[in-house]
C-alpha positions in Angstrom: -44.0 -69.1 -22.0 -44.4 -65.5 -20.4 -47.6 -63.9 -20.3 -46.6 -61.6 -23.2 -45.2 -64.0 -25.3 -47.5 -65.2 -28.2 -47.4 -68.7 -29.3 -46.6 -69.9 -32.7 -49.3 -71.5 -34.6 -48.2 -73.4 -37.5 -50.5 -73.7 -40.6 -47.7 -74.7 -42.7 -44.2 -75.4 -43.1 -41.5 -76.2 -41.1 -37.8 -74.5 -40.2 -35.2 -77.4 -39.5 -32.3 -78.7 -41.4 -32.3 -80.0 -44.0 -33.5 -78.0 -46.2 -32.2 -74.9 -44.1 -28.6 -74.9 -42.6 -28.2 -74.9 -39.2 -27.3 -71.0 -39.5 -30.8 -70.3 -40.9 -32.8 -72.2 -38.9 -31.0 -70.5 -35.9 -31.7 -66.7 -37.2 -35.4 -68.2 -38.0 -35.7 -69.3 -34.4 -34.3 -66.1 -33.0 -36.5 -63.5 -35.6 -39.6 -65.8 -34.6 -38.8 -65.3 -30.9 -38.4 -61.4 -31.1 -42.0 -61.5 -32.8 -43.3 -63.7 -30.0 -42.3 -61.2 -27.2 -44.1 -58.3 -29.3 -41.0 -56.8 -31.4 -41.8 -55.4 -34.6 -39.0 -56.6 -36.9 -38.5 -53.8 -39.7 -36.6 -54.2 -43.2 -34.4 -56.1 -43.9 -35.7 -58.9 -41.9 -39.4 -58.5 -42.3 -41.8 -56.7 -44.8 -45.2 -56.3 -44.9 -47.4 -58.4 -47.2 -50.4 -56.5 -48.0 -51.0 -58.5 -51.1 -51.9 -61.1 -48.4 -53.8 -59.5 -45.9 -53.5 -56.9 -43.4 -51.3 -57.9 -40.3 -49.5 -60.2 -42.9 -45.5 -60.1 -43.1 -42.6 -62.2 -44.6 -39.3 -62.8 -42.6 -36.5 -62.8 -44.9 -33.8 -65.6 -44.2 -30.6 -65.9 -46.3 -29.4 -69.3 -46.4 -25.6 -70.1 -47.6 -27.2 -71.0 -51.4 -30.8 -70.3 -51.1 -33.2 -67.4 -49.5 -36.0 -68.6 -47.4 -39.2 -66.5 -46.6 -41.5 -67.2 -43.6 -45.2 -65.7 -44.3 -46.6 -65.2 -40.9 -50.3 -63.0 -39.5 -49.6 -61.5 -36.8 -53.0 -62.1 -34.7 -53.8 -60.8 -31.0 -53.4 -64.1 -29.9 -50.4 -65.7 -31.7 -48.0 -65.6 -34.4 -49.7 -67.6 -37.3 -47.3 -69.3 -39.8 -49.0 -69.3 -43.1 -46.0 -70.7 -45.3 -42.5 -71.3 -45.6 -40.7 -71.6 -48.7 -37.3 -70.5 -50.6 -37.4 -67.6 -52.9 -36.1 -67.9 -56.0 -37.1 -64.6 -58.1 -37.6 -60.9 -57.0 -41.4 -61.3 -56.8 -43.7 -63.8 -54.5 -45.4 -66.4 -56.4 -49.1 -66.0 -57.2 -49.6 -69.5 -56.0 -48.0 -68.7 -52.6 -49.9 -65.6 -52.0 -53.1 -67.3 -53.0 -52.3 -70.1 -50.6 -51.4 -67.8 -48.2 -54.5 -66.0 -48.8 -56.7 -69.3 -48.3 -55.1 -70.2 -45.0 -55.8 -66.9 -43.6 -59.4 -67.1 -44.4 -59.7 -70.6 -42.9 -57.7 -69.5 -39.7 -60.3 -66.4 -39.2 -63.1 -68.3 -40.1 -62.6 -70.8 -36.7 
């Protein structure tokens, strides 16, 4: 890794086939790599998730039959992956938001 690149820290979830298609996995990898290099991703690729916390966002990955989300936190030292899930409704499920908040609190308390 180059000096400026941040590591990925996976607190939950993974990006691999199945259930993600190879195309979706590659897209997720490219977007995560861009984040690691310090790029700020705008919509439609990423959107802020202030309901979870400051500096929290979700990546949007469109697969063949599903829409995937990768919830991440931009830490000074790393890109922290809080969750990976398929999205089936307009709103992010409350359980996902609450779970991500709890994971973020645990991470920040370390």
